[in-house]
Biopython code that builds the backbone (N, CA, C, O; Angstrom):
import numpy as np
from Bio.PDB.StructureBuilder import StructureBuilder

atoms = [
    (1, "UNK", "N", (7.507, 73.510, -32.137)),
    (1, "UNK", "CA", (7.233, 72.256, -31.327)),
    (1, "UNK", "C", (7.153, 71.181, -31.933)),
    (1, "UNK", "O", (7.544, 70.209, -31.286)),
    (2, "UNK", "N", (6.798, 70.996, -32.916)),
    (2, "UNK", "CA", (7.311, 69.920, -33.918)),
    (2, "UNK", "C", (8.486, 69.236, -34.213)),
    (2, "UNK", "O", (8.683, 68.024, -34.292)),
    (3, "UNK", "N", (9.044, 69.933, -34.326)),
    (3, "UNK", "CA", (10.477, 69.996, -34.848)),
    (3, "UNK", "C", (11.372, 69.463, -33.560)),
    (3, "UNK", "O", (12.231, 68.608, -33.777)),
    (4, "UNK", "N", (11.138, 70.043, -32.022)),
    (4, "UNK", "CA", (12.025, 69.825, -31.449)),
    (4, "UNK", "C", (11.077, 68.184, -30.679)),
    (4, "UNK", "O", (11.204, 67.840, -29.503)),
    (5, "UNK", "N", (10.449, 67.652, -31.427)),
    (5, "UNK", "CA", (9.750, 66.566, -31.025)),
    (5, "UNK", "C", (10.507, 65.345, -32.311)),
    (5, "UNK", "O", (10.470, 64.120, -32.203)),
    (6, "UNK", "N", (11.003, 65.954, -33.202)),
    (6, "UNK", "CA", (10.467, 64.864, -34.942)),
    (6, "UNK", "C", (12.170, 64.233, -34.094)),
    (6, "UNK", "O", (12.182, 63.012, -34.252)),
    (7, "UNK", "N", (13.334, 64.642, -33.402)),
    (7, "UNK", "CA", (14.371, 63.768, -33.059)),
    (7, "UNK", "C", (13.746, 62.000, -32.252)),
    (7, "UNK", "O", (13.842, 60.773, -32.275)),
    (8, "UNK", "N", (13.291, 62.854, -31.808)),
    (8, "UNK", "CA", (12.807, 62.878, -30.359)),
    (8, "UNK", "C", (11.752, 60.661, -31.005)),
    (8, "UNK", "O", (11.718, 59.525, -30.532)),
    (9, "UNK", "N", (11.339, 61.198, -31.910)),
    (9, "UNK", "CA", (10.599, 60.659, -32.476)),
    (9, "UNK", "C", (11.041, 59.580, -33.465)),
    (9, "UNK", "O", (10.635, 58.423, -33.571)),
    (10, "UNK", "N", (11.810, 60.126, -34.045)),
    (10, "UNK", "CA", (13.304, 59.502, -34.725)),
    (10, "UNK", "C", (13.301, 57.952, -33.608)),
    (10, "UNK", "O", (12.734, 56.867, -33.481)),
    (11, "UNK", "N", (14.061, 58.564, -33.169)),
    (11, "UNK", "CA", (14.977, 57.638, -32.062)),
    (11, "UNK", "C", (14.084, 56.372, -31.162)),
    (11, "UNK", "O", (14.532, 55.228, -31.095)),
    (12, "UNK", "N", (13.031, 56.699, -30.631)),
    (12, "UNK", "CA", (12.132, 55.797, -30.476)),
    (12, "UNK", "C", (11.437, 55.188, -31.844)),
    (12, "UNK", "O", (11.307, 53.964, -31.883)),
    (13, "UNK", "N", (11.179, 55.631, -32.481)),
    (13, "UNK", "CA", (11.118, 54.798, -34.009)),
    (13, "UNK", "C", (11.850, 53.748, -34.081)),
    (13, "UNK", "O", (11.306, 52.651, -34.204)),
    (14, "UNK", "N", (13.001, 53.847, -34.029)),
    (14, "UNK", "CA", (14.329, 53.463, -34.360)),
    (14, "UNK", "C", (14.485, 52.408, -33.843)),
    (14, "UNK", "O", (14.641, 51.267, -34.278)),
    (15, "UNK", "N", (14.388, 53.266, -31.928)),
    (15, "UNK", "CA", (14.534, 51.515, -31.173)),
    (15, "UNK", "C", (13.317, 50.901, -31.070)),
    (15, "UNK", "O", (13.439, 49.788, -30.560)),
    (16, "UNK", "N", (12.059, 51.218, -31.385)),
    (16, "UNK", "CA", (11.215, 50.173, -31.708)),
    (16, "UNK", "C", (10.658, 48.871, -32.420)),
    (16, "UNK", "O", (9.907, 47.909, -32.257)),
    (17, "UNK", "N", (12.217, 49.960, -34.036)),
    (17, "UNK", "CA", (12.746, 48.930, -35.227)),
    (17, "UNK", "C", (13.715, 48.065, -34.508)),
    (17, "UNK", "O", (13.404, 46.919, -34.832)),
    (18, "UNK", "N", (14.636, 48.026, -33.772)),
    (18, "UNK", "CA", (15.224, 46.986, -33.518)),
    (18, "UNK", "C", (14.801, 45.991, -32.541)),
    (18, "UNK", "O", (15.082, 44.801, -32.677)),
    (19, "UNK", "N", (14.225, 46.386, -31.697)),
    (19, "UNK", "CA", (13.252, 45.467, -31.094)),
    (19, "UNK", "C", (12.382, 44.766, -31.374)),
    (19, "UNK", "O", (12.257, 43.761, -30.676)),
    (20, "UNK", "N", (11.475, 44.971, -32.428)),
    (20, "UNK", "CA", (11.207, 44.171, -33.211)),
    (20, "UNK", "C", (12.429, 43.165, -34.630)),
    (20, "UNK", "O", (12.491, 42.076, -35.201)),
    (21, "UNK", "N", (13.042, 44.275, -34.568)),
    (21, "UNK", "CA", (14.465, 42.643, -35.458)),
    (21, "UNK", "C", (14.800, 42.007, -34.614)),
    (21, "UNK", "O", (15.361, 40.972, -34.972)),
    (22, "UNK", "N", (14.650, 42.256, -32.907)),
    (22, "UNK", "CA", (15.187, 41.042, -33.036)),
    (22, "UNK", "C", (14.502, 40.356, -32.071)),
    (22, "UNK", "O", (14.889, 39.534, -31.240)),
    (23, "UNK", "N", (13.109, 40.956, -32.377)),
    (23, "UNK", "CA", (11.923, 39.590, -32.527)),
    (23, "UNK", "C", (12.026, 38.985, -33.518)),
    (23, "UNK", "O", (12.292, 37.789, -33.640)),
    (24, "UNK", "N", (11.893, 39.493, -34.041)),
    (24, "UNK", "CA", (12.116, 38.346, -35.614)),
    (24, "UNK", "C", (13.349, 37.867, -35.604)),
    (24, "UNK", "O", (12.533, 37.922, -36.524)),
    (25, "UNK", "N", (14.177, 37.553, -35.572)),
    (25, "UNK", "CA", (15.926, 37.015, -35.556)),
    (25, "UNK", "C", (15.455, 35.899, -34.248)),
    (25, "UNK", "O", (15.865, 34.746, -34.381)),
    (26, "UNK", "N", (14.414, 36.295, -32.710)),
    (26, "UNK", "CA", (14.772, 35.238, -32.294)),
    (26, "UNK", "C", (13.417, 34.100, -32.679)),
    (26, "UNK", "O", (13.575, 32.879, -32.671)),
    (27, "UNK", "N", (12.384, 34.634, -32.934)),
    (27, "UNK", "CA", (11.461, 34.010, -33.573)),
    (27, "UNK", "C", (11.983, 33.279, -34.571)),
    (27, "UNK", "O", (11.539, 32.138, -34.702)),
    (28, "UNK", "N", (12.786, 33.641, -35.280)),
    (28, "UNK", "CA", (12.901, 32.487, -36.602)),
    (28, "UNK", "C", (13.850, 31.522, -36.074)),
    (28, "UNK", "O", (13.743, 30.335, -36.381)),
    (29, "UNK", "N", (14.950, 32.018, -35.154)),
    (29, "UNK", "CA", (15.850, 30.986, -34.650)),
    (29, "UNK", "C", (14.741, 30.360, -33.770)),
    (29, "UNK", "O", (15.595, 30.081, -32.929)),
    (30, "UNK", "N", (13.787, 29.965, -33.302)),
    (30, "UNK", "CA", (13.126, 29.066, -32.531)),
    (30, "UNK", "C", (11.729, 28.920, -33.078)),
    (30, "UNK", "O", (10.678, 28.898, -32.437)),
    (31, "UNK", "N", (11.939, 28.808, -34.585)),
    (31, "UNK", "CA", (11.102, 27.824, -35.519)),
    (31, "UNK", "C", (12.234, 26.908, -36.194)),
    (31, "UNK", "O", (12.094, 25.773, -36.650)),
    (32, "UNK", "N", (13.142, 27.528, -36.152)),
    (32, "UNK", "CA", (14.208, 26.430, -36.815)),
    (32, "UNK", "C", (14.563, 25.477, -36.378)),
    (32, "UNK", "O", (14.968, 24.461, -36.942)),
    (33, "UNK", "N", (14.343, 25.920, -34.377)),
    (33, "UNK", "CA", (14.744, 24.263, -33.865)),
    (33, "UNK", "C", (13.450, 23.470, -33.172)),
    (33, "UNK", "O", (13.325, 22.453, -32.489)),
    (34, "UNK", "N", (12.315, 24.754, -33.860)),
    (34, "UNK", "CA", (10.879, 23.948, -33.804)),
    (34, "UNK", "C", (11.047, 22.825, -34.493)),
    (34, "UNK", "O", (10.898, 21.664, -34.112)),
    (35, "UNK", "N", (11.515, 23.430, -36.015)),
    (35, "UNK", "CA", (11.321, 22.193, -37.500)),
    (35, "UNK", "C", (12.626, 21.104, -37.275)),
    (35, "UNK", "O", (12.180, 20.199, -37.980)),
    (36, "UNK", "N", (13.228, 20.861, -37.044)),
    (36, "UNK", "CA", (14.760, 20.209, -36.181)),
    (36, "UNK", "C", (14.110, 19.521, -35.700)),
    (36, "UNK", "O", (13.738, 18.491, -36.261)),
    (37, "UNK", "N", (13.702, 19.900, -34.332)),
    (37, "UNK", "CA", (13.122, 19.258, -34.073)),
    (37, "UNK", "C", (12.058, 17.782, -34.419)),
    (37, "UNK", "O", (12.220, 16.605, -34.097)),
    (38, "UNK", "N", (11.042, 18.406, -35.140)),
    (38, "UNK", "CA", (9.729, 18.183, -35.241)),
    (38, "UNK", "C", (10.310, 17.129, -36.287)),
    (38, "UNK", "O", (9.522, 16.279, -36.703)),
    (39, "UNK", "N", (12.183, 17.112, -36.938)),
    (39, "UNK", "CA", (12.168, 16.702, -38.014)),
    (39, "UNK", "C", (12.532, 15.446, -37.870)),
    (39, "UNK", "O", (12.287, 14.458, -38.562)),
    (40, "UNK", "N", (13.518, 15.662, -36.311)),
    (40, "UNK", "CA", (14.146, 14.274, -35.529)),
    (40, "UNK", "C", (12.991, 13.299, -34.935)),
    (40, "UNK", "O", (13.305, 12.171, -34.555)),
    (41, "UNK", "N", (11.104, 13.941, -34.835)),
    (41, "UNK", "CA", (10.315, 12.855, -34.198)),
    (41, "UNK", "C", (9.979, 12.415, -35.458)),
    (41, "UNK", "O", (10.196, 11.235, -35.733)),
    (42, "UNK", "N", (9.295, 13.437, -36.589)),
    (42, "UNK", "CA", (8.641, 12.786, -37.129)),
    (42, "UNK", "C", (9.316, 11.183, -38.422)),
    (42, "UNK", "O", (8.755, 10.355, -39.139)),
    (43, "UNK", "N", (10.310, 11.420, -38.172)),
    (43, "UNK", "CA", (11.254, 11.316, -39.375)),
    (43, "UNK", "C", (11.322, 11.680, -40.838)),
    (43, "UNK", "O", (11.654, 12.691, -41.458)),
    (44, "UNK", "N", (10.770, 10.162, -41.240)),
    (44, "UNK", "CA", (10.964, 10.683, -43.391)),
    (44, "UNK", "C", (9.270, 10.882, -43.449)),
    (44, "UNK", "O", (8.597, 10.455, -44.388)),
    (45, "UNK", "N", (8.647, 11.679, -42.161)),
    (45, "UNK", "CA", (7.020, 11.264, -42.943)),
    (45, "UNK", "C", (6.962, 13.698, -42.379)),
    (45, "UNK", "O", (5.993, 14.438, -42.214)),
    (46, "UNK", "N", (8.008, 13.892, -42.326)),
    (46, "UNK", "CA", (8.242, 14.849, -42.551)),
    (46, "UNK", "C", (6.500, 15.885, -42.975)),
    (46, "UNK", "O", (5.923, 16.795, -42.380)),
    (47, "UNK", "N", (6.247, 15.233, -44.076)),
    (47, "UNK", "CA", (4.731, 16.496, -44.181)),
    (47, "UNK", "C", (3.110, 16.355, -43.068)),
    (47, "UNK", "O", (2.107, 17.056, -42.941)),
    (48, "UNK", "N", (3.432, 15.498, -42.658)),
    (48, "UNK", "CA", (2.662, 14.318, -41.663)),
    (48, "UNK", "C", (2.173, 15.849, -40.527)),
    (48, "UNK", "O", (3.210, 16.463, -40.278)),
    (49, "UNK", "N", (1.716, 16.099, -40.278)),
    (49, "UNK", "CA", (1.288, 17.157, -38.803)),
    (49, "UNK", "C", (1.365, 15.848, -37.494)),
    (49, "UNK", "O", (1.264, 14.622, -37.551)),
    (50, "UNK", "N", (1.571, 16.732, -36.462)),
    (50, "UNK", "CA", (2.692, 16.072, -35.537)),
    (50, "UNK", "C", (1.914, 14.807, -34.737)),
    (50, "UNK", "O", (2.271, 13.687, -34.372)),
    (51, "UNK", "N", (0.241, 15.839, -34.632)),
    (51, "UNK", "CA", (-0.979, 14.745, -34.363)),
    (51, "UNK", "C", (-1.633, 13.250, -35.107)),
    (51, "UNK", "O", (-2.128, 12.176, -34.763)),
    (52, "UNK", "N", (-1.334, 13.848, -36.087)),
    (52, "UNK", "CA", (-1.679, 12.300, -36.928)),
    (52, "UNK", "C", (-0.743, 12.016, -36.980)),
    (52, "UNK", "O", (-0.605, 11.241, -37.926)),
    (53, "UNK", "N", (0.584, 12.276, -36.205)),
    (53, "UNK", "CA", (1.569, 11.257, -36.287)),
    (53, "UNK", "C", (1.353, 10.733, -35.285)),
    (53, "UNK", "O", (1.401, 9.523, -35.506)),
    (54, "UNK", "N", (0.999, 11.033, -33.648)),
    (54, "UNK", "CA", (1.012, 10.821, -32.952)),
    (54, "UNK", "C", (-0.143, 9.917, -32.889)),
    (54, "UNK", "O", (-0.074, 8.941, -32.143)),
    (55, "UNK", "N", (-1.300, 10.154, -33.655)),
    (55, "UNK", "CA", (-2.705, 8.849, -33.804)),
    (55, "UNK", "C", (-2.031, 7.849, -34.517)),
    (55, "UNK", "O", (-2.370, 6.666, -34.473)),
    (56, "UNK", "N", (-0.812, 8.403, -35.366)),
    (56, "UNK", "CA", (-0.410, 6.850, -36.130)),
    (56, "UNK", "C", (0.335, 6.026, -34.730)),
    (56, "UNK", "O", (-0.065, 4.954, -34.277)),
    (57, "UNK", "N", (1.349, 6.724, -34.269)),
    (57, "UNK", "CA", (2.069, 5.497, -33.224)),
    (57, "UNK", "C", (0.772, 5.553, -32.337)),
    (57, "UNK", "O", (1.003, 4.485, -31.770)),
    (58, "UNK", "N", (-0.423, 5.970, -31.770)),
    (58, "UNK", "CA", (-1.011, 5.866, -30.470)),
    (58, "UNK", "C", (-2.028, 4.045, -31.510)),
    (58, "UNK", "O", (-2.164, 3.065, -30.778)),
    (59, "UNK", "N", (-2.346, 3.960, -32.414)),
    (59, "UNK", "CA", (-2.925, 3.231, -33.814)),
    (59, "UNK", "C", (-1.486, 1.566, -33.509)),
    (59, "UNK", "O", (-1.549, 0.475, -32.942)),
    (60, "UNK", "N", (-0.795, 2.055, -34.006)),
    (60, "UNK", "CA", (0.415, 1.139, -33.486)),
    (60, "UNK", "C", (0.874, 0.449, -32.304)),
    (60, "UNK", "O", (1.189, -0.717, -32.067)),
    (61, "UNK", "N", (0.804, 1.758, -31.480)),
    (61, "UNK", "CA", (1.202, 0.891, -30.178)),
    (61, "UNK", "C", (-0.542, 0.097, -29.373)),
    (61, "UNK", "O", (-0.496, -0.370, -28.234)),
    (62, "UNK", "N", (-1.641, 0.091, -30.041)),
    (62, "UNK", "CA", (-2.634, -0.583, -29.508)),
    (62, "UNK", "C", (-2.400, -2.171, -30.689)),
    (62, "UNK", "O", (-2.605, -3.309, -30.267)),
    (63, "UNK", "N", (-2.037, -1.928, -31.869)),
    (63, "UNK", "CA", (-1.896, -3.228, -32.726)),
    (63, "UNK", "C", (-0.910, -4.466, -31.634)),
    (63, "UNK", "O", (-1.109, -5.586, -31.163)),
    (64, "UNK", "N", (0.174, -3.460, -31.631)),
    (64, "UNK", "CA", (1.272, -4.077, -30.805)),
    (64, "UNK", "C", (0.626, -4.671, -29.410)),
    (64, "UNK", "O", (0.840, -5.806, -28.984)),
    (65, "UNK", "N", (-0.305, -3.559, -28.710)),
    (65, "UNK", "CA", (-0.459, -4.341, -27.353)),
    (65, "UNK", "C", (-1.599, -5.993, -27.501)),
    (65, "UNK", "O", (-1.894, -6.901, -26.723)),
    (66, "UNK", "N", (-1.949, -5.634, -29.019)),
    (66, "UNK", "CA", (-3.315, -6.640, -29.086)),
    (66, "UNK", "C", (-2.818, -7.898, -29.381)),
    (66, "UNK", "O", (-3.371, -8.933, -29.008)),
    (67, "UNK", "N", (-0.979, -7.824, -30.557)),
    (67, "UNK", "CA", (-0.255, -9.087, -30.843)),
    (67, "UNK", "C", (0.272, -9.000, -29.646)),
    (67, "UNK", "O", (-0.477, -9.915, -29.302)),
    (68, "UNK", "N", (0.951, -8.727, -28.522)),
    (68, "UNK", "CA", (1.361, -9.644, -26.669)),
    (68, "UNK", "C", (0.426, -10.048, -26.449)),
    (68, "UNK", "O", (0.559, -10.549, -25.332)),
    (69, "UNK", "N", (-1.206, -10.298, -27.002)),
    (69, "UNK", "CA", (-1.950, -11.034, -25.966)),
    (69, "UNK", "C", (-2.044, -11.631, -26.576)),
    (69, "UNK", "O", (-1.458, -12.623, -26.141)),
    (70, "UNK", "N", (-2.557, -11.905, -27.777)),
    (70, "UNK", "CA", (-2.712, -12.959, -28.582)),
    (70, "UNK", "C", (-1.653, -13.785, -28.392)),
    (70, "UNK", "O", (-1.657, -15.014, -28.325)),
    (71, "UNK", "N", (-0.896, -13.153, -28.324)),
    (71, "UNK", "CA", (0.936, -14.150, -28.324)),
    (71, "UNK", "C", (0.878, -14.948, -26.672)),
    (71, "UNK", "O", (0.926, -16.124, -26.310)),
    (72, "UNK", "N", (0.772, -13.847, -26.068)),
    (72, "UNK", "CA", (0.077, -14.762, -24.429)),
    (72, "UNK", "C", (-0.836, -15.662, -24.451)),
    (72, "UNK", "O", (-0.412, -16.780, -24.742)),
    (73, "UNK", "N", (-1.239, -15.632, -24.377)),
    (73, "UNK", "CA", (-2.331, -16.915, -25.392)),
    (73, "UNK", "C", (-2.256, -18.034, -25.446)),
    (73, "UNK", "O", (-2.649, -18.956, -24.730)),
    (74, "UNK", "N", (-1.344, -17.906, -26.973)),
    (74, "UNK", "CA", (-0.704, -18.926, -27.492)),
    (74, "UNK", "C", (0.290, -19.840, -26.634)),
    (74, "UNK", "O", (0.200, -21.060, -26.493)),
    (75, "UNK", "N", (1.505, -18.770, -25.954)),
    (75, "UNK", "CA", (2.203, -19.367, -25.396)),
    (75, "UNK", "C", (1.778, -20.379, -23.871)),
    (75, "UNK", "O", (2.519, -21.238, -23.395)),
    (76, "UNK", "N", (0.066, -19.885, -23.188)),
    (76, "UNK", "CA", (-0.261, -20.249, -22.501)),
    (76, "UNK", "C", (-0.816, -22.262, -22.458)),
    (76, "UNK", "O", (-0.847, -23.230, -21.699)),
    (77, "UNK", "N", (-1.209, -21.762, -24.139)),
    (77, "UNK", "CA", (-1.620, -23.232, -24.872)),
    (77, "UNK", "C", (-1.084, -24.276, -24.757)),
    (77, "UNK", "O", (-1.450, -25.437, -24.576)),
    (78, "UNK", "N", (0.671, -23.301, -24.992)),
    (78, "UNK", "CA", (1.234, -24.261, -25.810)),
    (78, "UNK", "C", (2.135, -25.116, -24.204)),
    (78, "UNK", "O", (2.585, -26.232, -23.947)),
    (79, "UNK", "N", (2.034, -24.085, -23.646)),
    (79, "UNK", "CA", (2.395, -24.458, -22.010)),
    (79, "UNK", "C", (1.668, -25.028, -21.208)),
    (79, "UNK", "O", (1.874, -25.343, -20.036)),
    (80, "UNK", "N", (0.464, -25.215, -22.105)),
    (80, "UNK", "CA", (-0.452, -26.669, -21.323)),
    (80, "UNK", "C", (-0.156, -27.910, -21.890)),
    (80, "UNK", "O", (-0.089, -28.946, -21.229)),
    (81, "UNK", "N", (0.067, -27.818, -23.395)),
    (81, "UNK", "CA", (0.276, -28.775, -24.046)),
    (81, "UNK", "C", (1.486, -30.074, -23.685)),
    (81, "UNK", "O", (1.522, -31.304, -23.719)),
    (82, "UNK", "N", (2.490, -28.824, -23.298)),
    (82, "UNK", "CA", (4.227, -29.150, -22.810)),
    (82, "UNK", "C", (3.869, -29.638, -21.395)),
    (82, "UNK", "O", (4.842, -29.926, -20.698)),
    (83, "UNK", "N", (2.372, -29.818, -20.717)),
    (83, "UNK", "CA", (3.180, -31.243, -19.619)),
    (83, "UNK", "C", (2.164, -31.600, -19.709)),
    (83, "UNK", "O", (1.497, -31.744, -18.684)),
    (84, "UNK", "N", (1.631, -31.887, -20.955)),
    (84, "UNK", "CA", (0.176, -33.036, -21.197)),
    (84, "UNK", "C", (1.376, -33.699, -22.045)),
    (84, "UNK", "O", (1.087, -34.895, -22.018)),
    (85, "UNK", "N", (2.972, -33.517, -23.033)),
    (85, "UNK", "CA", (2.808, -33.746, -23.504)),
    (85, "UNK", "C", (4.027, -35.193, -23.049)),
    (85, "UNK", "O", (3.932, -35.435, -21.845)),
    (86, "UNK", "N", (4.860, -35.928, -23.628)),
    (86, "UNK", "CA", (5.884, -37.088, -22.545)),
    (86, "UNK", "C", (6.491, -36.086, -22.549)),
    (86, "UNK", "O", (6.652, -35.338, -23.513)),
    (87, "UNK", "N", (7.192, -35.864, -20.675)),
    (87, "UNK", "CA", (8.329, -34.825, -20.758)),
    (87, "UNK", "C", (9.368, -36.118, -19.333)),
    (87, "UNK", "O", (10.156, -35.624, -18.526)),
    (88, "UNK", "N", (9.126, -37.410, -19.369)),
    (88, "UNK", "CA", (9.011, -38.069, -18.166)),
    (88, "UNK", "C", (9.472, -39.392, -19.048)),
    (88, "UNK", "O", (8.678, -39.929, -19.820)),
    (89, "UNK", "N", (10.629, -39.800, -18.890)),
    (89, "UNK", "CA", (10.572, -41.323, -19.537)),
    (89, "UNK", "C", (11.905, -42.074, -18.950)),
    (89, "UNK", "O", (12.847, -41.542, -18.362)),
    (90, "UNK", "N", (11.762, -43.170, -19.205)),
    (90, "UNK", "CA", (12.906, -44.206, -18.371)),
    (90, "UNK", "C", (12.905, -45.511, -18.628)),
    (90, "UNK", "O", (12.002, -46.347, -18.603)),
    (91, "UNK", "N", (14.336, -45.590, -18.945)),
    (91, "UNK", "CA", (13.921, -47.880, -19.612)),
    (91, "UNK", "C", (14.149, -48.189, -17.496)),
    (91, "UNK", "O", (14.312, -47.520, -16.476)),
    (92, "UNK", "N", (14.028, -49.404, -17.856)),
    (92, "UNK", "CA", (14.527, -49.710, -16.582)),
    (92, "UNK", "C", (14.890, -51.121, -17.218)),
    (92, "UNK", "O", (14.349, -51.451, -18.273)),
    (93, "UNK", "N", (15.595, -51.767, -16.729)),
    (93, "UNK", "CA", (16.407, -53.108, -17.623)),
    (93, "UNK", "C", (15.609, -53.963, -16.175)),
    (93, "UNK", "O", (15.202, -53.363, -15.180)),
    (94, "UNK", "N", (15.527, -55.567, -16.400)),
    (94, "UNK", "CA", (15.941, -56.419, -14.910)),
    (94, "UNK", "C", (15.972, -57.448, -15.536)),
    (94, "UNK", "O", (15.629, -57.446, -16.719)),
    (95, "UNK", "N", (16.368, -58.527, -14.943)),
    (95, "UNK", "CA", (15.685, -60.136, -15.134)),
    (95, "UNK", "C", (14.480, -60.604, -14.923)),
    (95, "UNK", "O", (14.279, -60.718, -13.714)),
    (96, "UNK", "N", (13.534, -60.944, -15.609)),
    (96, "UNK", "CA", (12.412, -61.045, -15.626)),
    (96, "UNK", "C", (12.134, -63.060, -15.188)),
    (96, "UNK", "O", (11.135, -63.713, -14.887)),
    (97, "UNK", "N", (13.314, -63.339, -15.340)),
    (97, "UNK", "CA", (13.101, -64.845, -15.106)),
    (97, "UNK", "C", (13.838, -65.430, -13.536)),
    (97, "UNK", "O", (13.328, -66.334, -12.875)),
    (98, "UNK", "N", (15.162, -64.674, -13.129)),
    (98, "UNK", "CA", (15.888, -65.119, -12.444)),
    (98, "UNK", "C", (16.978, -66.098, -13.034)),
    (98, "UNK", "O", (17.506, -66.840, -12.205)),
    (99, "UNK", "N", (17.616, -66.266, -15.065)),
    (99, "UNK", "CA", (18.210, -66.680, -14.994)),
    (99, "UNK", "C", (19.742, -66.269, -14.608)),
    (99, "UNK", "O", (20.109, -65.511, -13.711)),
    (100, "UNK", "N", (20.916, -67.355, -16.021)),
    (100, "UNK", "CA", (21.899, -66.436, -15.096)),
    (100, "UNK", "C", (21.805, -65.975, -15.836)),
    (100, "UNK", "O", (22.672, -65.138, -15.582)),
    (101, "UNK", "N", (21.025, -65.366, -17.820)),
    (101, "UNK", "CA", (21.497, -64.729, -18.391)),
    (101, "UNK", "C", (21.310, -63.211, -18.195)),
    (101, "UNK", "O", (20.846, -62.562, -19.132)),
    (102, "UNK", "N", (21.603, -62.671, -17.167)),
    (102, "UNK", "CA", (21.509, -61.248, -16.272)),
    (102, "UNK", "C", (20.227, -60.622, -16.886)),
    (102, "UNK", "O", (19.261, -61.376, -16.998)),
    (103, "UNK", "N", (20.125, -59.574, -17.220)),
    (103, "UNK", "CA", (18.756, -58.372, -17.111)),
    (103, "UNK", "C", (18.889, -58.256, -18.582)),
    (103, "UNK", "O", (19.110, -57.254, -19.263)),
    (104, "UNK", "N", (18.754, -59.181, -18.842)),
    (104, "UNK", "CA", (17.615, -59.162, -20.718)),
    (104, "UNK", "C", (15.986, -58.334, -21.010)),
    (104, "UNK", "O", (15.615, -57.982, -22.130)),
    (105, "UNK", "N", (15.475, -58.214, -20.199)),
    (105, "UNK", "CA", (13.880, -57.189, -20.125)),
    (105, "UNK", "C", (14.370, -56.294, -19.681)),
    (105, "UNK", "O", (15.258, -56.140, -18.842)),
    (106, "UNK", "N", (13.518, -55.372, -20.513)),
    (106, "UNK", "CA", (13.373, -54.292, -19.907)),
    (106, "UNK", "C", (12.337, -53.422, -20.117)),
    (106, "UNK", "O", (11.665, -53.947, -21.004)),
    (107, "UNK", "N", (11.925, -52.577, -19.857)),
    (107, "UNK", "CA", (10.609, -51.417, -19.464)),
    (107, "UNK", "C", (10.115, -50.086, -19.520)),
    (107, "UNK", "O", (10.176, -49.174, -18.695)),
    (108, "UNK", "N", (9.828, -50.125, -20.170)),
    (108, "UNK", "CA", (9.795, -48.482, -20.808)),
    (108, "UNK", "C", (8.413, -47.488, -19.943)),
    (108, "UNK", "O", (7.480, -48.172, -19.523)),
    (109, "UNK", "N", (8.352, -46.288, -19.765)),
    (109, "UNK", "CA", (8.380, -46.199, -18.656)),
    (109, "UNK", "C", (8.008, -43.890, -19.408)),
    (109, "UNK", "O", (8.789, -42.943, -19.501)),
    (110, "UNK", "N", (6.643, -44.012, -19.687)),
    (110, "UNK", "CA", (6.485, -42.834, -20.858)),
    (110, "UNK", "C", (6.187, -41.968, -19.614)),
    (110, "UNK", "O", (6.042, -42.660, -18.606)),
    (111, "UNK", "N", (6.038, -40.439, -19.384)),
    (111, "UNK", "CA", (4.740, -40.168, -18.325)),
    (111, "UNK", "C", (4.881, -38.004, -18.871)),
    (111, "UNK", "O", (5.697, -37.291, -19.455)),
    (112, "UNK", "N", (3.837, -37.870, -18.350)),
    (112, "UNK", "CA", (3.213, -36.364, -18.604)),
    (112, "UNK", "C", (4.168, -36.168, -17.288)),
    (112, "UNK", "O", (4.813, -36.821, -16.467)),
    (113, "UNK", "N", (3.758, -34.580, -17.708)),
    (113, "UNK", "CA", (4.187, -33.786, -16.234)),
    (113, "UNK", "C", (4.119, -33.979, -15.429)),
    (113, "UNK", "O", (5.061, -33.816, -14.653)),
    (114, "UNK", "N", (3.101, -34.399, -15.108)),
    (114, "UNK", "CA", (1.921, -35.011, -13.939)),
    (114, "UNK", "C", (1.895, -36.492, -13.605)),
    (114, "UNK", "O", (0.948, -37.185, -13.231)),
    (115, "UNK", "N", (2.975, -36.761, -13.797)),
    (115, "UNK", "CA", (3.774, -38.155, -13.870)),
    (115, "UNK", "C", (2.610, -39.075, -13.863)),
    (115, "UNK", "O", (2.308, -39.787, -12.905)),
    (116, "UNK", "N", (1.994, -39.019, -14.959)),
    (116, "UNK", "CA", (0.876, -40.079, -15.142)),
    (116, "UNK", "C", (0.885, -40.393, -16.729)),
    (116, "UNK", "O", (0.826, -39.508, -17.582)),
    (117, "UNK", "N", (0.973, -41.841, -17.016)),
    (117, "UNK", "CA", (1.245, -42.075, -18.280)),
    (117, "UNK", "C", (0.093, -42.900, -19.054)),
    (117, "UNK", "O", (0.230, -43.182, -20.244)),
]
sb = StructureBuilder()
sb.init_structure("model")
sb.init_model(0)
sb.init_chain("A")
sb.init_seg("    ")
for serial, (resi, resn, name, xyz) in enumerate(atoms, 1):
    if name == "N":
        sb.init_residue(resn, " ", resi, " ")
    sb.init_atom(name, np.array(xyz, "f"), 0.0, 1.0, " ", f" {name:<3s}", serial, name[0])
structure = sb.get_structure()
């Protein structure tokens, strides 16, 4: 009876081995694709873990956010200083003595953005 079953066992084991070989090939290709993608994401830092890389990126984004806040406050200060600077000016020529010499006198108006001098 064992002799009748042995060819079927050999065939079944061959099929199982073929399926396992196919699974190993598929897993190898999937692993290669994953490694290629990880190399593309990590760049020159290939020895780091993805989680470490994400944590480093998060720190960089936080630092950028802080820098943008500092720059925004600086821009607001400069904008306020610019409003108080001399941004409007004019020279007016006129004849102060009504003589035939013409408009020999001049006045200079220096105003800030709030129109106060």
